[in-house]
N, C-alpha and C positions, 0 to 999 in steps of 0.2 A: 690060303695060309697053311692048309694041310697040317693042322696041329693035332693030328690023331694021337691018342694016348693020353690018359687023364692027367698024368703028371706034367707032361709038356704043355697040354692045353691050359691047365690051371696056371702054371708058371708064366706062360706067355701072356695070358690075359691080365694076371696080377702085375706083371712087369710093365705092361702097356699102360694100365691105369696109374701105376706109380710114376711112370715117366710123364704122363699127362699132368699129374698133380705137381711134381717137382718142377716141371718146365713152366707151368703157370705161375708158381711162386717165384721162380728165378727171374721171370720176365715181367714182373708186376709193373715196374716203371716204364719199360718199353711199350707195353700194351696201353698203359695210361697215356703215354705221350702220343701214340697213334690216335687214341680216342679224343684227345684234347683238341685236335685240329678242327673238327666240326661237331664233336659230341660233347658229353659232359665230363669226360676225362677220368671216369672212375671204373672203366672196364677192367683194367689190370688189377686195381685194388679189390674189386668185388670177387674176381676169380681167385686171387691169391688168398683172401680170407676163407673162402669156401674150401679150397684145396688144402690149406693148412689144417683145417679141421679133419678133412679126409685122412691126411697123414697122421694126425694125432690119434684118430680112432682106428688106425689101420689094423692093429692086432686084434681088435674086438669084433671085427666083422664076421658074421656067420658064413662059413665056407662049406655048408652042406652040399651045395652045388654052385656052378658058375653063376646062375641066375640070381640066387640068393645073395651071393657076394655083391653083384652089381646093384641089386636093389638097395643094399645097405649104403653103398656109395651114393646112389641117387637120392636117398632120403637125406643124407648129410648135406648134399649140395643144394637141394631144394630149400632146406631150412637155414642154410648158412650163407649162401650167395645172395647178395642184395640186388636191388633194381630189377631190370628185366632179364638179366643174365641167369638168375637163380632158377626161375621156372623153365627157361629154355634149356639150360644145360641139365637140370634135374630131369626134365621130361625126356631128353635124349638118352640119358643113361637108363632111365626106367623102361622106356620102350625097347632099348637094346636088351635089357635083362629079360623082358617078357618074350622076346624073340628066341631066346635060348633056354626057355623054361625047362628045368630038370636035366639040363645037359651037364655031363661031367667032362666032356672033351669037345673040341671045336674042329670042324673041317672048314675049308675055304668058303663053302657055301653058307656056313653058319655066320661067318664074319660079314659076308655080303648082306645076309638077312638082318643082322644087328644094325648095320649102317643104314639099310633101307628103312628099318623101323624107326631109328633115331631121326632120320630125315623127315619121315612122315609126321613124327611127333613134333618136331620143330616147326614144320609148316602149319600144323593145326594150332599149335600154341601161339605162334607169332604172326600167323597170317602172311608169311613171306613166301616168295617164289624165287627161283633162280633169276638173276637180273635185277633184283631189288637192292643189291649192294649189302649183302649180309654174309654171314659165315657159310650159308648155303652155296654161295658162288665158288667156294673152294671145296666144300664137303661133297657136293653132288658129283663134280667131275672126278674127284679122288675116288669116290665109291664106284663110279663107272669104270675107272681104270682097274680097280681091284676085280670088279665083275669080269672084265675082259681077261684079266690074268688068270682067274680061276677057270674060266672056260677054256683057256689055252693050256691049263695045267702048268703054269709058269712056276719057277722056283720061288719060294716065299720071299726071300730077301730081295731078289730082283724085282718082284712084284711091288714090294713096299717102296723100293727106291723109285720105281716108275710113278707110283701113286704120289709120292712126296714131290717129285718134279712137276707133275701136273697140278698139284695143289698150289705150289709156289707160283707157277705161271698164271694160274687162274686168279689167285689172290692179288697178284700185282696188276692184273688186268682190270680189277675193280676200280682202279684210279679213273678210268674213263667213264664210269657209270655215275648216274645221279641216284643218291640214296632215296629209297621210297619207304623204308621202315626204320624205326628207332629214332633216337634224338637227332641224328644226322639228317633225317628227312626234313626237319624244320628249316634247314639251310638251303634246300633246293639245289640250284645249279652250283652253289658255292662248294658243294660236296665233291664236285668234279676236280680231279687233280690229286687227290689223296686216296690211298687204298683203304678198304674197309678193315677196321681192326679185328673184327671177328674172323674174317677170311684169312688175314695174315696170321692170326693165332692158329688157325687150322694148319696152315703151311708150316709154321714153326713146330707145332706138335708132331706133324707127320715126319719132319726132318729129324727131330730128336728121337722118335720111335725107331727110325732106321739106324741112327747112331748107337742106340742102346741094344740093337739086335745082337743076341748072344750067338 
C-alpha cells in the first residue's frame, strides 16, 4: 500500500474504515438475505447496528496514533455488534490495531501485518480455518494477494484491484463448500449451493474500498 507519510497513512486508514462502515450499513438487507438461506438471517442487521455506532462515534475517537484509533473502533464493534459477529469483527480490528502499535504511518508491509493479525485473531476466536466456509475463505486469499503485491512493489491501487478480484472469486467459490462453522454448519450438506455471507461481505468491502480509492 506504500502509505508513507503520516497524513496520507492516517487518511487512507480512516477512509478505509469509514468505507467498511458505510458499506456494511448500506448492504444490511443484502447480507441478511444471504444469511437467511442457511443461517439465522441477522448477519447484515448485526453488522449494520455495530457500524452505525462506529459512524456515530466517529469524531470522538482518539487519534493519537493509528493503533489507538483502530482500538476505539474495535471497542465499539465488540460492544455493539450482536451474535457471533461482534467478537469476531471486534477481535479482527483489535488484533490489527496491536499490529501497528504506535505507528503514525503505514507501509505495505504494515497492511499485511494488520491483515495477518486479524486473521490469526479470527481463527483463535472462532476456531475456523480456510475451507470451513467462513469469511476467512475470502480474507486469507485477499491477504495473500496483497502480500504478493507488496513483495513485487506493485502500485497500490492495482494491488487493491487484484485483491478485490481474488476476494470475489474466492467468496463465490464458497458455494461449493459445506459449512463447518457458525449457524450454517447445522444444515450440513444443505449449505452447499449458496455462498458464505461473511466471505461475500469481504468481497463487497474490498470492491468498495477500490471504488473509494482517491
